[in-house]
Kinemage of the C-alpha trace (Angstrom):
@kinemage 1
@onewidth
@group {chain A} dominant
@subgroup {mainchain}
@vectorlist {calphas} color= white
{ca met a 1} P 5.936 -22.978 11.840
{ca gly a 2} L 8.432 -25.723 12.531
{ca thr a 3} L 11.980 -26.046 13.778
{ca gly a 4} L 14.504 -27.643 11.490
{ca thr a 5} L 17.733 -29.274 12.579
{ca thr a 6} L 21.203 -27.981 12.262
{ca gly a 7} L 22.773 -31.347 12.894
{ca his a 8} L 26.048 -31.507 11.024
{ca gly a 9} L 28.046 -32.409 14.119
{ca pro a 10} L 28.277 -30.352 17.355
{ca asn a 11} L 31.512 -28.538 17.917
{ca gly a 12} L 32.205 -29.466 21.524
{ca pro a 13} L 29.850 -29.573 24.534
{ca trp a 14} L 27.211 -26.937 25.203
{ca asp a 15} L 26.335 -26.246 28.857
{ca ala a 16} L 24.233 -23.940 31.051
{ca arg a 17} L 26.996 -21.336 31.357
{ca asp a 18} L 27.017 -20.970 27.572
{ca gly a 19} L 23.254 -20.449 27.755
{ca arg a 20} L 23.598 -17.690 30.369
{ca asp a 21} L 26.268 -15.919 28.333
{ca thr a 22} L 24.167 -16.182 25.187
{ca thr a 23} L 21.091 -14.842 26.954
{ca gly a 24} L 23.042 -11.905 28.349
{ca arg a 25} L 24.378 -10.940 24.955
{ca leu a 26} L 20.916 -11.094 23.407
{ca leu a 27} L 19.417 -9.048 26.258
{ca arg a 28} L 21.995 -6.296 25.831
{ca ala a 29} L 21.348 -6.221 22.077
{ca ala a 30} L 17.570 -6.103 22.599
{ca thr a 31} L 17.887 -2.932 24.700
{ca gly a 32} L 19.327 -1.210 21.638
{ca ser a 33} L 17.045 -2.077 18.720
{ca gly a 34} L 15.439 -4.942 16.875
{ca ala a 35} L 18.113 -4.711 14.194
{ca arg a 36} L 20.879 -5.139 16.806
{ca leu a 37} L 19.078 -8.129 18.295
{ca ile a 38} L 18.861 -9.874 14.916
{ca ala a 39} L 22.504 -9.051 14.176
{ca glu a 40} L 23.583 -10.534 17.530
{ca ala a 41} L 21.541 -13.683 16.877
{ca ala a 42} L 23.259 -14.100 13.499
{ca thr a 43} L 26.661 -13.727 15.150
{ca leu a 44} L 25.867 -16.277 17.852
{ca val a 45} L 24.837 -18.968 15.349
{ca gln a 46} L 27.709 -18.027 13.018
{ca gly a 47} L 25.250 -17.751 10.123
{ca trp a 48} L 22.453 -15.423 9.181
{ca ala a 49} L 19.200 -14.262 10.793
{ca val a 50} L 16.111 -12.616 9.337
{ca leu a 51} L 12.833 -11.382 10.810
{ca ala a 52} L 10.379 -11.846 7.925
{ca asp a 53} L 6.923 -10.263 7.776
{ca pro a 54} L 4.303 -11.653 5.337
{ca ile a 55} L 3.443 -8.123 4.167
{ca ala a 56} L 6.641 -6.106 4.592
{ca gly a 57} L 9.085 -8.849 3.650
{ca ala a 58} L 12.371 -8.706 5.584
{ca val a 59} L 11.926 -6.451 8.639
{ca tyr a 60} L 15.511 -6.991 9.872
{ca ser a 61} L 18.247 -8.984 8.187
{ca ala a 62} L 21.822 -9.785 9.194
{ca pro a 63} L 23.567 -9.676 6.844
{ca ala a 64} L 21.443 -7.636 4.460
{ca ala a 65} L 22.174 -10.038 1.606
{ca ala a 66} L 20.290 -12.788 3.465
{ca ala a 67} L 16.932 -10.960 3.312
{ca ala a 68} L 15.600 -12.799 0.251
{ca asp a 69} L 16.629 -16.216 1.607
{ca gly a 70} L 14.988 -15.438 4.952
{ca val a 71} L 11.681 -14.425 3.370
{ca his a 72} L 11.686 -17.547 1.192
{ca ala a 73} L 12.488 -19.776 4.172
{ca ala a 74} L 9.611 -18.270 6.162
{ca ala a 75} L 7.208 -18.889 3.277
{ca ala a 76} L 8.487 -22.395 2.438
{ca pro a 77} L 10.204 -23.900 5.528
{ca his a 78} L 10.408 -27.365 3.979
{ca asp a 79} L 12.748 -26.005 1.317
{ca his a 80} L 15.169 -24.937 4.072
{ca pro a 81} L 15.447 -27.961 6.394
{ca tyr a 82} L 18.645 -26.727 8.067
{ca ser a 83} L 17.154 -23.435 9.196
{ca val a 84} L 15.062 -22.685 12.271
{ca gln a 85} L 11.741 -20.814 11.985
{ca leu a 86} L 9.815 -19.492 14.968
{ca pro a 87} L 6.845 -17.083 15.146
{ca ala a 88} L 7.861 -13.780 16.718
{ca ala a 89} L 5.948 -10.518 17.159
{ca gly a 90} L 3.541 -11.202 14.300
{ca ala a 91} L 6.363 -12.194 11.955
{ca val a 92} L 8.709 -15.166 11.521
{ca leu a 93} L 12.230 -15.408 12.921
{ca val a 94} L 14.511 -17.419 10.618
{ca leu a 95} L 17.970 -18.546 11.732
{ca ala a 96} L 20.411 -20.341 9.434
{ca pro a 97} L 23.334 -21.526 11.595
{ca ala a 98} L 26.739 -22.622 10.458
{ca pro a 99} L 27.072 -26.441 10.088
{ca ala a 100} L 29.366 -26.620 13.091
{ca thr a 101} L 27.014 -24.770 15.440
{ca pro a 102} L 25.468 -27.153 18.052
{ca ala a 103} L 21.730 -27.713 17.608
{ca glu a 104} L 21.097 -26.975 21.305
{ca his a 105} L 22.871 -23.651 21.015
{ca thr a 106} L 20.894 -22.699 17.884
{ca gly a 107} L 17.619 -23.634 19.544
{ca his a 108} L 18.449 -21.566 22.629
{ca val a 109} L 19.384 -18.518 20.514
{ca ala a 110} L 16.194 -18.877 18.472
{ca ala a 111} L 13.893 -19.235 21.486
{ca thr a 112} L 15.515 -16.367 23.395
{ca thr a 113} L 15.518 -14.045 20.375
{ca ala a 114} L 11.873 -14.819 19.629
{ca ala a 115} L 10.908 -14.134 23.253
{ca leu a 116} L 12.786 -10.817 23.265
{ca leu a 117} L 11.138 -9.828 19.988
{ca glu a 118} L 7.750 -10.536 21.588
{ca val a 119} L 8.642 -8.292 24.550
{ca arg a 120} L 9.738 -5.517 22.205
{ca gly a 121} L 6.511 -5.984 20.230
{ca gln a 122} L 4.367 -5.699 23.362
{ca arg a 123} L 6.179 -2.535 24.410
{ca ala a 124} L 5.670 -1.089 20.936
{ca ala a 125} L 1.966 -2.002 21.107
{ca glu a 126} L 1.633 -0.065 24.388
{ca leu a 127} L 2.963 3.056 22.676
{ca arg a 128} L 1.174 2.451 19.388
{ca gly a 129} L -2.167 3.940 20.407
{ca glu a 130} L -0.614 7.275 21.292
{ca gln a 131} L 1.464 7.268 18.116
{ca met a 132} L -1.588 6.481 15.989
{ca arg a 133} L -3.503 9.386 17.524
{ca leu a 134} L -0.592 11.674 16.722
{ca his a 135} L -0.561 10.484 13.102
{ca thr a 136} L -4.310 11.090 12.803
{ca thr a 137} L -3.863 14.617 14.152
{ca leu a 138} L -1.117 15.339 11.629
{ca leu a 139} L -3.316 14.046 8.807
{ca arg a 140} L -6.139 16.358 9.869
{ca leu a 141} L -3.708 19.291 9.984
{ca leu a 142} L -2.581 18.485 6.441
{ca leu a 143} L -6.187 18.396 5.256
{ca ala a 144} L -6.827 21.742 6.975
{ca gly a 145} L -3.989 23.323 4.994
{ca his a 146} L -1.352 23.522 7.754
{ca ala a 147} L 1.399 21.873 5.721
{ca asp a 148} L 4.203 23.972 7.235
{ca ala a 149} L 3.248 22.951 10.780
{ca val a 150} L 3.204 19.281 9.775
{ca val a 151} L 6.602 19.537 8.094
{ca asp a 152} L 8.004 21.090 11.293
{ca ala a 153} L 6.541 18.207 13.324
{ca leu a 154} L 8.206 15.756 10.943
{ca gly a 155} L 11.618 17.164 11.743
{ca gly a 156} L 11.745 20.093 9.358
{ca gly a 157} L 12.716 17.995 6.336
{ca ala a 158} L 12.455 19.545 2.902
{ca tyr a 159} L 9.207 17.718 2.151
{ca thr a 160} L 7.350 19.091 -0.862
{ca his a 161} L 4.886 16.434 -2.107
{ca val a 162} L 2.387 13.896 -0.835
{ca thr a 163} L 0.884 10.655 -2.151
{ca val a 164} L -2.446 9.692 -0.577
{ca tyr a 165} L -4.168 6.299 -0.261
{ca arg a 166} L -7.704 5.801 1.075
{ca leu a 167} L -8.713 2.228 1.989
{ca thr a 168} L -12.105 0.842 2.987
{ca gly a 169} L -13.424 -2.594 3.887
{ca glu a 170} L -14.759 -4.666 6.757
{ca asp a 171} L -11.262 -5.634 7.946
{ca thr a 172} L -9.927 -2.055 8.102
{ca pro a 173} L -8.915 -2.145 11.820
{ca ala a 174} L -6.827 -5.281 11.353
{ca ala a 175} L -5.346 -3.885 8.148
{ca his a 176} L -4.364 -0.739 10.044
{ca gln a 177} L -2.383 -2.785 12.565
{ca val a 178} L -0.716 -4.897 9.873
{ca leu a 179} L 0.196 -1.909 7.728
{ca trp a 180} L 1.507 -0.020 10.745
{ca arg a 181} L 3.832 -2.904 11.596
{ca ala a 182} L 4.894 -3.302 7.961
{ca val a 183} L 5.584 0.398 7.370
{ca arg a 184} L 7.130 0.967 10.819
{ca pro a 185} L 6.222 4.677 10.620
{ca thr a 186} L 8.393 7.179 12.404
{ca leu a 187} L 8.380 10.940 12.646
{ca thr a 188} L 12.140 10.978 12.151
{ca pro a 189} L 12.983 11.658 8.470
{ca his a 190} L 14.101 8.434 6.792
{ca ala a 191} L 15.015 7.796 3.157
{ca asp a 192} L 13.716 11.216 2.119
{ca ala a 193} L 10.130 10.230 3.014
{ca cys a 194} L 7.806 9.968 6.007
{ca thr a 195} L 4.577 7.960 6.134
{ca leu a 196} L 1.492 8.987 8.116
{ca leu a 197} L -1.244 6.440 8.848
{ca gly a 198} L -4.594 7.159 10.461
{ca arg a 199} L -8.247 6.208 10.506
{ca leu a 200} L -10.526 9.066 9.491
{ca asp a 201} L -14.295 8.569 9.475
{ca gly a 202} L -14.021 4.788 9.403
{ca glu a 203} L -11.506 4.481 6.584
{ca leu a 204} L -7.751 3.991 6.600
{ca val a 205} L -5.760 6.914 5.208
{ca val a 206} L -2.089 6.636 4.278
{ca ala a 207} L -0.159 9.765 3.320
{ca glu a 208} L 3.438 9.425 2.166
{ca val a 209} L 5.142 12.790 2.513
{ca his a 210} L 8.282 12.990 0.390
{ca arg a 211} L 10.536 15.248 -1.630
{ca gly a 212} L 8.966 14.871 -5.043
{ca ser a 213} L 9.942 11.266 -5.837
{ca asp a 214} L 7.898 8.202 -4.865
{ca asp a 215} L 9.892 4.941 -4.786
{ca gly a 216} L 6.751 2.772 -4.804
{ca arg a 217} L 7.454 1.019 -1.489
{ca ile a 218} L 4.250 2.179 0.190
{ca leu a 219} L 2.238 1.331 -2.930
{ca arg a 220} L 3.527 -2.239 -2.801
{ca leu a 221} L 2.700 -2.554 0.900
{ca val a 222} L -0.792 -1.098 0.447
{ca ser a 223} L -1.421 -3.483 -2.471
{ca arg a 224} L -0.454 -6.499 -0.357
{ca val a 225} L -2.612 -5.370 2.551
{ca cys a 226} L -5.599 -4.838 0.235
{ca glu a 227} L -5.243 -8.343 -1.190
{ca arg a 228} L -4.800 -9.962 2.202
{ca his a 229} L -7.657 -8.159 3.954
{ca gly a 230} L -10.074 -7.706 1.041
{ca leu a 231} L -9.934 -3.891 0.992
{ca leu a 232} L -10.566 -1.455 -1.862
{ca ala a 233} L -8.300 1.551 -2.249
{ca gly a 234} L -7.830 4.724 -4.262
{ca met a 235} L -4.492 6.449 -4.761
{ca ala a 236} L -3.705 10.047 -5.715
{ca gly a 237} L -0.425 11.834 -6.192
{ca pro a 238} L 2.294 12.768 -5.996
{ca leu a 239} L 0.873 16.274 -5.572
{ca pro a 240} L 2.317 19.352 -3.839
{ca leu a 241} L 1.741 19.327 -0.090
{ca ala a 242} L -0.466 22.389 -0.404
{ca glu a 243} L -2.861 20.277 -2.531
{ca met a 244} L -3.335 17.582 0.125
{ca ser a 245} L -7.105 18.133 0.184
{ca thr a 246} L -7.263 17.671 -3.599
{ca ala a 247} L -5.272 14.446 -3.400
{ca tyr a 248} L -7.533 13.266 -0.573
{ca cys a 249} L -10.669 13.833 -2.671
{ca asp a 250} L -9.141 12.305 -5.800
{ca ala a 251} L -8.160 9.161 -3.875
{ca ala a 252} L -11.757 8.685 -2.738
{ca ala a 253} L -13.017 9.229 -6.275
{ca ala a 254} L -10.555 6.630 -7.574
{ca arg a 255} L -11.653 4.140 -4.922
{ca his a 256} L -15.148 4.073 -6.420
{ca ser a 257} L -13.617 2.401 -9.489
{ca ala a 258} L -11.841 -0.311 -7.469
{ca thr a 259} L -13.089 -3.890 -7.721
{ca pro a 260} L -11.990 -7.234 -6.228
{ca ala a 261} L -10.080 -7.807 -9.471
{ca his a 262} L -8.349 -4.394 -9.246
{ca arg a 263} L -8.263 -3.506 -5.563
{ca ile a 264} L -6.184 -0.330 -5.814
{ca val a 265} L -6.874 2.272 -8.508
{ca pro a 266} L -4.742 5.379 -9.192
{ca ala a 267} L -6.681 8.613 -9.672
{ca asp a 268} L -5.026 9.311 -13.016
{ca ala a 269} L -6.193 5.924 -14.321
{ca ile a 270} L -9.819 7.080 -14.206
{ca gly a 271} L -9.206 10.756 -14.873
{ca ala a 272} L -8.076 10.380 -18.482
{ca pro a 273} L -10.778 8.786 -20.644
{ca arg a 274} L -9.569 6.606 -23.506
{ca leu a 275} L -11.526 8.732 -25.988
{ca ala a 276} L -9.771 12.010 -25.127
{ca pro a 277} L -6.361 11.163 -26.692
{ca leu a 278} L -8.094 10.298 -29.981
{ca leu a 279} L -9.712 13.713 -30.428
{ca pro a 280} L -8.045 16.427 -32.582
{ca ala a 281} L -6.016 18.284 -29.970
{ca ala a 282} L -6.397 21.936 -30.997
{ca pro a 283} L -10.191 22.226 -31.497
{ca tyr a 284} L -10.869 19.916 -28.552
{ca ala a 285} L -8.732 21.953 -26.145
{ca arg a 286} L -10.126 25.309 -27.312
{ca trp a 287} L -13.704 24.058 -26.988
{ca ala a 288} L -13.019 22.763 -23.467
{ca ala a 289} L -11.390 26.039 -22.391
{ca ala a 290} L -14.318 28.011 -23.792
{ca val a 291} L -17.099 26.006 -22.137
{ca leu a 292} L -15.320 25.886 -18.762
{ca arg a 293} L -14.434 29.582 -18.698
{ca pro a 294} L -17.293 30.520 -16.305
{ca leu a 295} L -16.012 28.089 -13.637
{ca asp a 296} L -13.166 28.597 -11.177
{ca pro a 297} L -10.736 25.714 -10.373
{ca ala a 298} L -12.614 24.719 -7.206
{ca gln a 299} L -15.890 24.367 -9.132
{ca gln a 300} L -14.166 22.360 -11.855
{ca his a 301} L -12.651 20.009 -9.288
{ca leu a 302} L -16.013 19.464 -7.599
{ca leu a 303} L -17.614 18.585 -10.945
{ca leu a 304} L -14.754 16.226 -11.785
{ca val a 305} L -15.110 14.376 -8.472
{ca trp a 306} L -18.874 14.174 -8.977
{ca leu a 307} L -18.514 12.738 -12.497
{ca arg a 308} L -15.836 10.265 -11.406
{ca thr a 309} L -17.787 8.932 -8.427
{ca gly a 310} L -21.082 8.885 -10.308
{ca ser a 311} L -23.380 10.322 -7.637
{ca lys a 312} L -23.786 13.385 -5.456
{ca pro a 313} L -23.690 11.454 -2.130
{ca ser a 314} L -20.461 9.737 -3.181
{ca ala a 315} L -18.973 13.061 -4.252
{ca ala a 316} L -19.982 14.597 -0.923
{ca glu a 317} L -18.233 11.772 0.936
{ca ala a 318} L -15.084 12.177 -1.164
{ca leu a 319} L -15.033 15.963 -0.759
{ca gly a 320} L -15.875 15.972 2.937
{ca leu a 321} L -18.968 18.110 2.324
{ca ser a 322} L -22.653 17.621 3.009
{ca ala a 323} L -24.796 16.212 0.223
{ca gly a 324} L -26.883 19.394 0.272
{ca thr a 325} L -23.813 21.559 -0.253
{ca val a 326} L -22.689 19.440 -3.208
{ca arg a 327} L -26.147 19.630 -4.784
{ca ala a 328} L -26.236 23.399 -4.371
{ca arg a 329} L -22.797 23.844 -5.920
{ca ile a 330} L -23.655 21.586 -8.848
{ca arg a 331} L -26.834 23.623 -9.460
{ca glu a 332} L -24.747 26.811 -9.447
{ca ala a 333} L -22.269 25.262 -11.887
{ca ala a 334} L -25.136 24.231 -14.167
{ca arg a 335} L -26.398 27.827 -14.121
{ca leu a 336} L -22.958 29.209 -14.986
{ca leu a 337} L -22.499 26.677 -17.780
{ca asp a 338} L -26.072 27.233 -19.012
{ca ala a 339} L -26.378 23.465 -19.439
{ca asp a 340} L -28.618 20.642 -18.239
{ca leu a 341} L -26.282 18.548 -16.126
{ca glu a 342} L -28.985 15.901 -15.690
{ca asp a 343} L -28.527 14.952 -19.349
{ca ala a 344} L -26.242 11.939 -19.805
{ca thr a 345} L -24.661 13.289 -22.993
{ca val a 346} L -23.938 16.655 -21.383
{ca arg a 347} L -22.258 14.878 -18.454
{ca ala a 348} L -20.111 12.804 -20.816
{ca his a 349} L -19.095 15.959 -22.704
{ca leu a 350} L -18.356 17.725 -19.420
{ca leu a 351} L -16.035 14.907 -18.340
{ca leu a 352} L -14.181 15.254 -21.640
{ca ala a 353} L -13.923 19.013 -21.151
{ca leu a 354} L -12.553 18.679 -17.631
{ca arg a 355} L -9.813 16.287 -18.784
{ca ala a 356} L -8.843 18.198 -21.940
{ca pro a 357} L -5.243 19.348 -22.465
{ca ala a 358} L -4.402 22.993 -21.933
{ca pro a 359} L -5.077 25.059 -25.080
{ca ala a 360} L -1.442 26.191 -25.292
{ca asp a 361} L -0.223 22.584 -25.204
{ca ala a 362} L -2.731 21.586 -27.852
{ca asp a 363} L -1.684 24.475 -30.087
{ca ala a 364} L 1.969 23.456 -29.835
{ca ala a 365} L 1.098 19.846 -30.651
{ca ala a 366} L -1.071 20.811 -33.626
{ca asp a 367} L 0.895 23.578 -35.342
{ca ala a 368} L 0.645 21.792 -38.647
{ca ala a 369} L -3.078 21.021 -38.331
{ca ser a 370} L -5.705 22.857 -40.313
{ca gly a 371} L -7.520 25.596 -38.419
{ca ser a 372} L -10.612 26.167 -40.524
{ca asp a 373} L -12.897 26.357 -37.505
{ca glu a 374} L -10.479 28.030 -35.093
{ca ala a 375} L -12.031 31.470 -35.263
{ca ala a 376} L -15.417 30.132 -34.292
{ca leu a 377} L -14.026 28.095 -31.437
{ca arg a 378} L -12.183 31.084 -30.010
{ca asn a 379} L -15.548 32.673 -29.409
{ca ala a 380} L -16.686 31.419 -26.006
{ca gly a 381} L -20.292 32.206 -26.784
{ca glu a 382} L -20.430 29.589 -29.544
{ca ala a 383} L -18.995 26.734 -27.451
{ca arg a 384} L -21.673 24.628 -25.754
{ca leu a 385} L -21.585 21.457 -23.658
{ca glu a 386} L -24.521 20.038 -25.583
{ca ala a 387} L -22.404 19.608 -28.723
{ca leu a 388} L -18.758 18.903 -29.359
{ca pro a 389} L -16.978 20.896 -32.088
{ca gly a 390} L -18.093 19.736 -35.501
{ca gly a 391} L -16.216 16.788 -36.896
{ca ile a 392} L -14.022 15.836 -33.949
{ca leu a 393} L -15.998 12.619 -33.400
{ca asp a 394} L -16.175 11.922 -37.134
{ca thr a 395} L -12.666 10.533 -37.548
{ca gly a 396} L -11.467 7.061 -38.374
{ca ala a 397} L -9.684 6.683 -35.049
{ca val a 398} L -12.743 7.669 -33.011
{ca arg a 399} L -15.114 5.449 -34.995
{ca ala a 400} L -12.707 2.520 -34.731
{ca trp a 401} L -12.525 3.047 -30.955
{ca ala a 402} L -16.321 3.227 -30.622
{ca gly a 403} L -16.880 0.189 -32.825
{ca gly a 404} L -14.291 -1.826 -30.969
{ca leu a 405} L -16.008 -0.977 -27.692
{ca val a 406} L -19.692 -1.666 -28.418
{ca asp a 407} L -19.970 -3.550 -31.732
{ca gly a 408} L -21.514 -6.985 -31.442
{ca leu a 409} L -24.115 -6.149 -28.801
{ca glu a 410} L -27.478 -7.782 -29.495
{ca pro a 411} L -30.258 -5.235 -30.247
{ca arg a 412} L -32.022 -5.884 -26.933
{ca leu a 413} L -28.794 -5.428 -24.979
{ca arg a 414} L -27.842 -2.298 -26.882
{ca ile a 415} L -31.266 -0.703 -26.353
{ca ala a 416} L -31.349 -1.689 -22.676
{ca leu a 417} L -27.825 -0.381 -22.072
{ca thr a 418} L -28.575 2.903 -23.848
{ca cys a 419} L -31.695 3.437 -21.747
{ca trp a 420} L -29.928 2.522 -18.500
{ca leu a 421} L -27.080 4.948 -19.204
{ca arg a 422} L -29.542 7.699 -20.054
{ca his a 423} L -31.048 7.174 -16.588
{ca his a 424} L -27.578 7.535 -14.991
{ca ala a 425} L -27.244 3.824 -14.140
{ca arg a 426} L -30.529 3.691 -12.199
{ca thr a 427} L -32.137 0.332 -12.820
{ca ala a 428} L -35.705 0.983 -11.631
{ca pro a 429} L -36.583 3.939 -13.938
{ca ala a 430} L -34.805 2.299 -16.862
{ca ala a 431} L -36.766 -0.944 -16.360
{ca thr a 432} L -39.993 1.057 -16.189
{ca glu a 433} L -39.269 2.808 -19.497
{ca leu a 434} L -38.243 -0.463 -21.127
{ca his a 435} L -41.334 -2.235 -19.715
{ca val a 436} L -39.282 -5.145 -18.390
{ca his a 437} L -38.774 -6.483 -14.905
{ca arg a 438} L -35.842 -5.089 -12.930
{ca thr a 439} L -34.397 -8.586 -12.605
{ca thr a 440} L -34.495 -8.980 -16.376
{ca leu a 441} L -32.708 -5.672 -16.891
{ca thr a 442} L -30.101 -6.576 -14.280
{ca thr a 443} L -29.436 -9.865 -16.089
{ca trp a 444} L -29.067 -8.025 -19.396
{ca leu a 445} L -26.634 -5.533 -17.849
{ca his a 446} L -24.474 -8.402 -16.569
{ca gln a 447} L -24.469 -9.777 -20.115
{ca cys a 448} L -23.454 -6.343 -21.439
{ca ala a 449} L -20.589 -6.125 -18.962
{ca asp a 450} L -19.377 -9.597 -19.941
{ca his a 451} L -19.609 -8.843 -23.670
{ca leu a 452} L -17.888 -5.462 -23.389
{ca ala a 453} L -15.361 -6.681 -20.784
{ca gln a 454} L -15.915 -3.379 -18.966
{ca asn a 455} L -16.642 -2.420 -15.360
{ca leu a 456} L -20.078 -0.773 -15.552
{ca ala a 457} L -19.752 0.336 -11.927
{ca asp a 458} L -17.107 2.859 -13.065
{ca ala a 459} L -18.741 6.198 -13.883
{ca thr a 460} L -15.991 7.111 -16.389
{ca val a 461} L -16.471 3.812 -18.219
{ca arg a 462} L -20.219 4.466 -18.405
{ca ala a 463} L -19.646 7.932 -19.887
{ca glu a 464} L -17.387 6.511 -22.586
{ca ile a 465} L -19.819 3.710 -23.446
{ca his a 466} L -22.636 6.258 -23.708
{ca leu a 467} L -20.644 8.258 -26.266
{ca ala a 468} L -19.599 5.095 -28.133
{ca leu a 469} L -23.250 4.049 -28.462
{ca arg a 470} L -24.150 7.481 -29.856
{ca ile a 471} L -21.239 7.422 -32.319
{ca thr a 472} L -22.162 3.957 -33.657
{ca arg a 473} L -25.943 4.428 -33.599
{ca cys a 474} L -27.736 3.413 -36.795
{ca gly a 475} L -31.355 3.424 -35.594
{ca arg a 476} L -33.004 5.118 -32.656
{ca asp a 477} L -31.958 2.633 -29.950
{ca ala a 478} L -35.325 3.505 -28.403
{ca pro a 479} L -37.282 1.368 -25.895
{ca ala a 480} L -40.134 1.150 -28.407
{ca asp a 481} L -37.826 -0.768 -30.743
{ca leu a 482} L -36.993 -3.409 -28.128
{ca pro a 483} L -37.686 -6.894 -29.607
{ca arg a 484} L -40.636 -8.501 -27.819
{ca arg a 485} L -41.321 -12.160 -27.192
{ca gly a 486} L -44.530 -11.770 -25.228
{ca gly a 487} L -44.964 -12.797 -21.624
{ca arg a 488} L -44.869 -10.869 -18.392
{ca thr a 489} L -41.276 -9.618 -18.572
{ca tyr a 490} L -41.543 -8.434 -22.199
{ca arg a 491} L -44.959 -6.813 -22.097
{ca arg a 492} L -45.776 -3.773 -24.226
{ca ala a 493} L -47.016 -0.539 -22.684
């Protein structure tokens, strides 16, 4: 950071007494608040003053209309040669004095204000640890279902909903400090929302408690922090406060789909497969309701988290359960559904069922549709996960979607991808069945991802590709049909 000049002609002499008076005024303002300190600095230089943070933007601005100019000056000081920029409390203090203000006076105001901001920042840091522990406690109370107690602690505001973010990465501790300073969390209700930040089990959790409307401010801050510190994040909500635990799990499930190219992923972005909107609404919804009838909502949510994350250990982490408990509950769900949940096609169908529209909504949307198979689909005993209702995949829209997704794959890539998906994205068993080296299969999978322009690490994407390959299949797509060139990596069994 550098200091520009104000030099358009001093307006009379500037002496030590002026400095003492200026310092006294700034000290009195600093005892009130940071906003008062910045406002006093702006008055003293007869211009404007802004404290700009690289993540939060303008922390304080006097007047408010100068916020954008202050942030721009902090980012590009050479474009504002007549302003003064000084580092202060992890941010940048920007002063733009009036032309007649003496340069010595401006420099004294800037240096004193920056020093007082540092003192205020150190005092805040001394209290921050205790405040962070309080936030973590309130987050744990929300997860335990004590929403009323948390709302009382937040001042009794009429809070009804919560939006949850879960962030992970090597730089999480530093990101926590930066986000805390950017959000400036307080337990006093402000702007109809209150933000809780805490570190739970090594990850950073942000919960914005509000009154049903989310203005997107926290989302923007979290996005900037993720980019700056290389974190991956999942987001869920807004959901009712009573469903905090559901939002918490959904955010973790969404995070498994985050990549360096898309560092923050909303839960609803991975919860609604692209295939589902193309299916005939009425038979699809009735089939889903019939096959899921044996399961209660908690079992359905567990299965959805498992299918989104792609593995039982990941689901256990997202749900806050042991891996053994998740395995036992999935086995019980498989028994109730009378289905083999180790089959890749059954899993893909189950994901479609869990994200289907409500039958009543589908009926209203399809009043004019033909119902030739409705009677059969109303019978729960005839609905099975192993097979979708006849004909719902045999439509022009579905075939166009499937062809657009997987057409153009070379035979070897198509066969390898089909086998890998059938083995639930496990490379070693798929390579063994294909009789190729694991390195060869990994190379082919990278080529598949490039050709399809899809993230194969996303379990929902894999389920859709599996169904698209089945819809467009002409031959067997079997490992025995893999073209061979001879050599060690293409040997026959």
